[in-house]
PDB file with SEQRES, HELIX, SHEET and CRYST1 records, atoms N, CA, C and O in Angstrom:
SEQRES   1 A   54  UNK UNK UNK UNK UNK UNK UNK UNK UNK UNK UNK UNK UNK          
SEQRES   2 A   54  UNK UNK UNK UNK UNK UNK UNK UNK UNK UNK UNK UNK UNK          
SEQRES   3 A   54  UNK UNK UNK UNK UNK UNK UNK UNK UNK UNK UNK UNK UNK          
SEQRES   4 A   54  UNK UNK UNK UNK UNK UNK UNK UNK UNK UNK UNK UNK UNK          
SEQRES   5 A   54  UNK UNK                                                      
HELIX    1 AA1 UNK A    3  UNK A    8  1                                   6    
HELIX    2 AA2 UNK A    9  UNK A   11  5                                   3    
HELIX    3 AA3 UNK A   13  UNK A   51  1                                  39    
CRYST1    1.000    1.000    1.000  90.00  90.00  90.00 P 1           1          
ATOM      1  N   UNK A   1      84.228  45.595  40.307  1.00  0.00           N  
ATOM      2  CA  UNK A   1      83.904  46.615  41.284  1.00  0.00           C  
ATOM      3  C   UNK A   1      82.389  46.660  41.451  1.00  0.00           C  
ATOM      4  O   UNK A   1      81.654  46.858  40.484  1.00  0.00           O  
ATOM      5  N   UNK A   2      81.940  46.477  42.663  1.00  0.00           N  
ATOM      6  CA  UNK A   2      80.507  46.474  42.928  1.00  0.00           C  
ATOM      7  C   UNK A   2      80.034  47.865  43.322  1.00  0.00           C  
ATOM      8  O   UNK A   2      80.837  48.759  43.590  1.00  0.00           O  
ATOM      9  N   UNK A   3      78.743  48.026  43.349  1.00  0.00           N  
ATOM     10  CA  UNK A   3      78.157  49.301  43.746  1.00  0.00           C  
ATOM     11  C   UNK A   3      78.504  49.627  45.191  1.00  0.00           C  
ATOM     12  O   UNK A   3      78.743  50.784  45.536  1.00  0.00           O  
ATOM     13  N   UNK A   4      78.529  48.610  46.024  1.00  0.00           N  
ATOM     14  CA  UNK A   4      78.866  48.822  47.439  1.00  0.00           C  
ATOM     15  C   UNK A   4      80.311  49.328  47.583  1.00  0.00           C  
ATOM     16  O   UNK A   4      80.576  50.221  48.388  1.00  0.00           O  
ATOM     17  N   UNK A   5      81.233  48.765  46.816  1.00  0.00           N  
ATOM     18  CA  UNK A   5      82.621  49.233  46.848  1.00  0.00           C  
ATOM     19  C   UNK A   5      82.720  50.667  46.340  1.00  0.00           C  
ATOM     20  O   UNK A   5      83.459  51.486  46.886  1.00  0.00           O  
ATOM     21  N   UNK A   6      81.952  50.957  45.275  1.00  0.00           N  
ATOM     22  CA  UNK A   6      81.961  52.319  44.733  1.00  0.00           C  
ATOM     23  C   UNK A   6      81.464  53.314  45.773  1.00  0.00           C  
ATOM     24  O   UNK A   6      82.077  54.362  45.972  1.00  0.00           O  
ATOM     25  N   UNK A   7      80.357  52.994  46.437  1.00  0.00           N  
ATOM     26  CA  UNK A   7      79.793  53.894  47.436  1.00  0.00           C  
ATOM     27  C   UNK A   7      80.688  54.029  48.661  1.00  0.00           C  
ATOM     28  O   UNK A   7      80.657  55.058  49.335  1.00  0.00           O  
ATOM     29  N   UNK A   8      81.491  52.996  48.960  1.00  0.00           N  
ATOM     30  CA  UNK A   8      82.395  53.047  50.103  1.00  0.00           C  
ATOM     31  C   UNK A   8      83.630  53.908  49.810  1.00  0.00           C  
ATOM     32  O   UNK A   8      84.304  54.361  50.735  1.00  0.00           O  
ATOM     33  N   UNK A   9      83.922  54.131  48.542  1.00  0.00           N  
ATOM     34  CA  UNK A   9      85.028  54.985  48.109  1.00  0.00           C  
ATOM     35  C   UNK A   9      86.360  54.601  48.753  1.00  0.00           C  
ATOM     36  O   UNK A   9      87.135  55.476  49.139  1.00  0.00           O  
ATOM     37  N   UNK A  10      86.622  53.345  48.866  1.00  0.00           N  
ATOM     38  CA  UNK A  10      87.904  52.888  49.395  1.00  0.00           C  
ATOM     39  C   UNK A  10      88.136  53.278  50.846  1.00  0.00           C  
ATOM     40  O   UNK A  10      89.281  53.469  51.256  1.00  0.00           O  
ATOM     41  N   UNK A  11      87.068  53.401  51.632  1.00  0.00           N  
ATOM     42  CA  UNK A  11      87.207  53.754  53.038  1.00  0.00           C  
ATOM     43  C   UNK A  11      87.083  55.242  53.307  1.00  0.00           C  
ATOM     44  O   UNK A  11      87.099  55.667  54.463  1.00  0.00           O  
ATOM     45  N   UNK A  12      86.959  56.042  52.251  1.00  0.00           N  
ATOM     46  CA  UNK A  12      86.865  57.494  52.405  1.00  0.00           C  
ATOM     47  C   UNK A  12      85.461  58.019  52.088  1.00  0.00           C  
ATOM     48  O   UNK A  12      85.285  59.199  51.785  1.00  0.00           O  
ATOM     49  N   UNK A  13      84.487  57.150  52.159  1.00  0.00           N  
ATOM     50  CA  UNK A  13      83.128  57.512  51.758  1.00  0.00           C  
ATOM     51  C   UNK A  13      82.592  58.703  52.530  1.00  0.00           C  
ATOM     52  O   UNK A  13      81.988  59.594  51.932  1.00  0.00           O  
ATOM     53  N   UNK A  14      82.791  58.748  53.830  1.00  0.00           N  
ATOM     54  CA  UNK A  14      82.253  59.850  54.630  1.00  0.00           C  
ATOM     55  C   UNK A  14      82.772  61.188  54.121  1.00  0.00           C  
ATOM     56  O   UNK A  14      82.000  62.131  53.947  1.00  0.00           O  
ATOM     57  N   UNK A  15      84.061  61.273  53.886  1.00  0.00           N  
ATOM     58  CA  UNK A  15      84.666  62.526  53.443  1.00  0.00           C  
ATOM     59  C   UNK A  15      84.245  62.886  52.019  1.00  0.00           C  
ATOM     60  O   UNK A  15      83.962  64.045  51.717  1.00  0.00           O  
ATOM     61  N   UNK A  16      84.209  61.876  51.153  1.00  0.00           N  
ATOM     62  CA  UNK A  16      83.858  62.117  49.756  1.00  0.00           C  
ATOM     63  C   UNK A  16      82.401  62.552  49.642  1.00  0.00           C  
ATOM     64  O   UNK A  16      82.113  63.569  49.012  1.00  0.00           O  
ATOM     65  N   UNK A  17      81.478  61.799  50.240  1.00  0.00           N  
ATOM     66  CA  UNK A  17      80.059  62.121  50.102  1.00  0.00           C  
ATOM     67  C   UNK A  17      79.699  63.406  50.852  1.00  0.00           C  
ATOM     68  O   UNK A  17      78.795  64.132  50.439  1.00  0.00           O  
ATOM     69  N   UNK A  18      80.405  63.687  51.952  1.00  0.00           N  
ATOM     70  CA  UNK A  18      80.178  64.953  52.652  1.00  0.00           C  
ATOM     71  C   UNK A  18      80.602  66.118  51.782  1.00  0.00           C  
ATOM     72  O   UNK A  18      79.903  67.130  51.721  1.00  0.00           O  
ATOM     73  N   UNK A  19      81.730  65.994  51.111  1.00  0.00           N  
ATOM     74  CA  UNK A  19      82.184  67.083  50.240  1.00  0.00           C  
ATOM     75  C   UNK A  19      81.255  67.258  49.045  1.00  0.00           C  
ATOM     76  O   UNK A  19      80.998  68.387  48.629  1.00  0.00           O  
ATOM     77  N   UNK A  20      80.747  66.165  48.487  1.00  0.00           N  
ATOM     78  CA  UNK A  20      79.764  66.271  47.411  1.00  0.00           C  
ATOM     79  C   UNK A  20      78.502  66.973  47.911  1.00  0.00           C  
ATOM     80  O   UNK A  20      77.948  67.826  47.218  1.00  0.00           O  
ATOM     81  N   UNK A  21      78.055  66.622  49.092  1.00  0.00           N  
ATOM     82  CA  UNK A  21      76.859  67.237  49.662  1.00  0.00           C  
ATOM     83  C   UNK A  21      77.033  68.726  49.899  1.00  0.00           C  
ATOM     84  O   UNK A  21      76.158  69.520  49.554  1.00  0.00           O  
ATOM     85  N   UNK A  22      78.156  69.106  50.486  1.00  0.00           N  
ATOM     86  CA  UNK A  22      78.420  70.528  50.752  1.00  0.00           C  
ATOM     87  C   UNK A  22      78.523  71.300  49.440  1.00  0.00           C  
ATOM     88  O   UNK A  22      77.980  72.399  49.322  1.00  0.00           O  
ATOM     89  N   UNK A  23      79.211  70.737  48.467  1.00  0.00           N  
ATOM     90  CA  UNK A  23      79.346  71.408  47.167  1.00  0.00           C  
ATOM     91  C   UNK A  23      77.981  71.594  46.511  1.00  0.00           C  
ATOM     92  O   UNK A  23      77.713  72.647  45.932  1.00  0.00           O  
ATOM     93  N   UNK A  24      77.123  70.592  46.595  1.00  0.00           N  
ATOM     94  CA  UNK A  24      75.781  70.688  46.024  1.00  0.00           C  
ATOM     95  C   UNK A  24      74.968  71.769  46.714  1.00  0.00           C  
ATOM     96  O   UNK A  24      74.279  72.547  46.055  1.00  0.00           O  
ATOM     97  N   UNK A  25      75.046  71.823  48.035  1.00  0.00           N  
ATOM     98  CA  UNK A  25      74.321  72.848  48.791  1.00  0.00           C  
ATOM     99  C   UNK A  25      74.799  74.239  48.394  1.00  0.00           C  
ATOM    100  O   UNK A  25      73.987  75.140  48.188  1.00  0.00           O  
ATOM    101  N   UNK A  26      76.104  74.417  48.286  1.00  0.00           N  
ATOM    102  CA  UNK A  26      76.653  75.724  47.901  1.00  0.00           C  
ATOM    103  C   UNK A  26      76.179  76.121  46.500  1.00  0.00           C  
ATOM    104  O   UNK A  26      75.812  77.274  46.274  1.00  0.00           O  
ATOM    105  N   UNK A  27      76.183  75.186  45.575  1.00  0.00           N  
ATOM    106  CA  UNK A  27      75.728  75.491  44.217  1.00  0.00           C  
ATOM    107  C   UNK A  27      74.254  75.867  44.187  1.00  0.00           C  
ATOM    108  O   UNK A  27      73.868  76.802  43.486  1.00  0.00           O  
ATOM    109  N   UNK A  28      73.435  75.154  44.935  1.00  0.00           N  
ATOM    110  CA  UNK A  28      72.002  75.458  44.979  1.00  0.00           C  
ATOM    111  C   UNK A  28      71.767  76.831  45.597  1.00  0.00           C  
ATOM    112  O   UNK A  28      70.947  77.604  45.101  1.00  0.00           O  
ATOM    113  N   UNK A  29      72.482  77.137  46.676  1.00  0.00           N  
ATOM    114  CA  UNK A  29      72.341  78.450  47.314  1.00  0.00           C  
ATOM    115  C   UNK A  29      72.786  79.551  46.358  1.00  0.00           C  
ATOM    116  O   UNK A  29      72.159  80.608  46.299  1.00  0.00           O  
ATOM    117  N   UNK A  30      73.863  79.313  45.608  1.00  0.00           N  
ATOM    118  CA  UNK A  30      74.347  80.311  44.653  1.00  0.00           C  
ATOM    119  C   UNK A  30      73.356  80.565  43.524  1.00  0.00           C  
ATOM    120  O   UNK A  30      73.380  81.635  42.916  1.00  0.00           O  
ATOM    121  N   UNK A  31      72.503  79.621  43.240  1.00  0.00           N  
ATOM    122  CA  UNK A  31      71.483  79.811  42.213  1.00  0.00           C  
ATOM    123  C   UNK A  31      70.242  80.479  42.813  1.00  0.00           C  
ATOM    124  O   UNK A  31      69.690  81.405  42.218  1.00  0.00           O  
ATOM    125  N   UNK A  32      69.805  80.019  43.981  1.00  0.00           N  
ATOM    126  CA  UNK A  32      68.539  80.487  44.543  1.00  0.00           C  
ATOM    127  C   UNK A  32      68.620  81.846  45.222  1.00  0.00           C  
ATOM    128  O   UNK A  32      67.671  82.626  45.136  1.00  0.00           O  
ATOM    129  N   UNK A  33      69.711  82.148  45.885  1.00  0.00           N  
ATOM    130  CA  UNK A  33      69.819  83.392  46.637  1.00  0.00           C  
ATOM    131  C   UNK A  33      69.631  84.631  45.758  1.00  0.00           C  
ATOM    132  O   UNK A  33      68.865  85.515  46.142  1.00  0.00           O  
ATOM    133  N   UNK A  34      70.280  84.742  44.614  1.00  0.00           N  
ATOM    134  CA  UNK A  34      70.034  85.922  43.767  1.00  0.00           C  
ATOM    135  C   UNK A  34      68.583  86.023  43.290  1.00  0.00           C  
ATOM    136  O   UNK A  34      68.059  87.126  43.134  1.00  0.00           O  
ATOM    137  N   UNK A  35      67.937  84.890  43.061  1.00  0.00           N  
ATOM    138  CA  UNK A  35      66.540  84.911  42.638  1.00  0.00           C  
ATOM    139  C   UNK A  35      65.674  85.517  43.735  1.00  0.00           C  
ATOM    140  O   UNK A  35      64.836  86.376  43.461  1.00  0.00           O  
ATOM    141  N   UNK A  36      65.870  85.076  44.974  1.00  0.00           N  
ATOM    142  CA  UNK A  36      65.085  85.600  46.090  1.00  0.00           C  
ATOM    143  C   UNK A  36      65.403  87.070  46.343  1.00  0.00           C  
ATOM    144  O   UNK A  36      64.505  87.857  46.642  1.00  0.00           O  
ATOM    145  N   UNK A  37      66.667  87.440  46.224  1.00  0.00           N  
ATOM    146  CA  UNK A  37      67.045  88.839  46.439  1.00  0.00           C  
ATOM    147  C   UNK A  37      66.443  89.735  45.367  1.00  0.00           C  
ATOM    148  O   UNK A  37      66.028  90.855  45.664  1.00  0.00           O  
ATOM    149  N   UNK A  38      66.390  89.267  44.140  1.00  0.00           N  
ATOM    150  CA  UNK A  38      65.792  90.058  43.051  1.00  0.00           C  
ATOM    151  C   UNK A  38      64.307  90.260  43.296  1.00  0.00           C  
ATOM    152  O   UNK A  38      63.792  91.365  43.122  1.00  0.00           O  
ATOM    153  N   UNK A  39      63.618  89.204  43.699  1.00  0.00           N  
ATOM    154  CA  UNK A  39      62.187  89.327  43.993  1.00  0.00           C  
ATOM    155  C   UNK A  39      61.948  90.340  45.107  1.00  0.00           C  
ATOM    156  O   UNK A  39      61.044  91.170  45.015  1.00  0.00           O  
ATOM    157  N   UNK A  40      62.757  90.269  46.152  1.00  0.00           N  
ATOM    158  CA  UNK A  40      62.620  91.200  47.273  1.00  0.00           C  
ATOM    159  C   UNK A  40      62.871  92.628  46.807  1.00  0.00           C  
ATOM    160  O   UNK A  40      62.129  93.540  47.171  1.00  0.00           O  
ATOM    161  N   UNK A  41      63.909  92.823  46.006  1.00  0.00           N  
ATOM    162  CA  UNK A  41      64.235  94.153  45.497  1.00  0.00           C  
ATOM    163  C   UNK A  41      63.086  94.706  44.653  1.00  0.00           C  
ATOM    164  O   UNK A  41      62.706  95.867  44.806  1.00  0.00           O  
ATOM    165  N   UNK A  42      62.536  93.880  43.768  1.00  0.00           N  
ATOM    166  CA  UNK A  42      61.445  94.336  42.911  1.00  0.00           C  
ATOM    167  C   UNK A  42      60.199  94.688  43.732  1.00  0.00           C  
ATOM    168  O   UNK A  42      59.508  95.660  43.426  1.00  0.00           O  
ATOM    169  N   UNK A  43      59.912  93.896  44.775  1.00  0.00           N  
ATOM    170  CA  UNK A  43      58.785  94.226  45.656  1.00  0.00           C  
ATOM    171  C   UNK A  43      59.013  95.552  46.356  1.00  0.00           C  
ATOM    172  O   UNK A  43      58.094  96.365  46.455  1.00  0.00           O  
ATOM    173  N   UNK A  44      60.219  95.783  46.842  1.00  0.00           N  
ATOM    174  CA  UNK A  44      60.531  97.039  47.525  1.00  0.00           C  
ATOM    175  C   UNK A  44      60.405  98.219  46.583  1.00  0.00           C  
ATOM    176  O   UNK A  44      59.893  99.267  46.974  1.00  0.00           O  
ATOM    177  N   UNK A  45      60.862  98.069  45.352  1.00  0.00           N  
ATOM    178  CA  UNK A  45      60.768  99.152  44.383  1.00  0.00           C  
ATOM    179  C   UNK A  45      59.315  99.440  44.027  1.00  0.00           C  
ATOM    180  O   UNK A  45      58.947 100.601  43.846  1.00  0.00           O  
ATOM    181  N   UNK A  46      58.498  98.427  43.924  1.00  0.00           N  
ATOM    182  CA  UNK A  46      57.077  98.622  43.632  1.00  0.00           C  
ATOM    183  C   UNK A  46      56.399  99.374  44.771  1.00  0.00           C  
ATOM    184  O   UNK A  46      55.574 100.255  44.529  1.00  0.00           O  
ATOM    185  N   UNK A  47      56.741  99.032  46.009  1.00  0.00           N  
ATOM    186  CA  UNK A  47      56.169  99.743  47.151  1.00  0.00           C  
ATOM    187  C   UNK A  47      56.609 101.200  47.169  1.00  0.00           C  
ATOM    188  O   UNK A  47      55.804 102.081  47.475  1.00  0.00           O  
ATOM    189  N   UNK A  48      57.860 101.468  46.850  1.00  0.00           N  
ATOM    190  CA  UNK A  48      58.353 102.851  46.797  1.00  0.00           C  
ATOM    191  C   UNK A  48      57.594 103.658  45.745  1.00  0.00           C  
ATOM    192  O   UNK A  48      57.257 104.820  45.970  1.00  0.00           O  
ATOM    193  N   UNK A  49      57.330 103.038  44.599  1.00  0.00           N  
ATOM    194  CA  UNK A  49      56.612 103.746  43.539  1.00  0.00           C  
ATOM    195  C   UNK A  49      55.184 104.045  43.965  1.00  0.00           C  
ATOM    196  O   UNK A  49      54.656 105.108  43.637  1.00  0.00           O  
ATOM    197  N   UNK A  50      54.553 103.141  44.682  1.00  0.00           N  
ATOM    198  CA  UNK A  50      53.180 103.367  45.137  1.00  0.00           C  
ATOM    199  C   UNK A  50      53.126 104.492  46.155  1.00  0.00           C  
ATOM    200  O   UNK A  50      52.140 105.228  46.199  1.00  0.00           O  
ATOM    201  N   UNK A  51      54.151 104.646  46.969  1.00  0.00           N  
ATOM    202  CA  UNK A  51      54.179 105.666  48.022  1.00  0.00           C  
ATOM    203  C   UNK A  51      54.469 107.056  47.490  1.00  0.00           C  
ATOM    204  O   UNK A  51      54.053 108.044  48.095  1.00  0.00           O  
ATOM    205  N   UNK A  52      55.169 107.153  46.376  1.00  0.00           N  
ATOM    206  CA  UNK A  52      55.570 108.464  45.866  1.00  0.00           C  
ATOM    207  C   UNK A  52      54.365 109.210  45.301  1.00  0.00           C  
ATOM    208  O   UNK A  52      53.588 108.653  44.525  1.00  0.00           O  
ATOM    209  N   UNK A  53      54.215 110.497  45.703  1.00  0.00           N  
ATOM    210  CA  UNK A  53      53.115 111.284  45.140  1.00  0.00           C  
ATOM    211  C   UNK A  53      53.425 111.674  43.691  1.00  0.00           C  
ATOM    212  O   UNK A  53      54.585 111.802  43.299  1.00  0.00           O  
ATOM    213  N   UNK A  54      52.391 111.852  42.935  1.00  0.00           N  
ATOM    214  CA  UNK A  54      52.576 112.230  41.518  1.00  0.00           C  
ATOM    215  C   UNK A  54      52.796 113.657  41.400  1.00  0.00           C  
ATOM    216  O   UNK A  54      52.971 114.165  40.292  1.00  0.00           O  
TER     217      UNK A  54                                                      
END                                                                             
């Protein structure tokens, strides 16, 4: 079995590699989105604290 045959996936390469790509994108988004949302939340909370009178 050659590398070219492996990458061709028996004629189903488009479907296989597309599904791998979509799955990878979903996993990356699932990791990064909460990080960005947490940063945004913390910035908003810091601004609220600065605005509140003592």
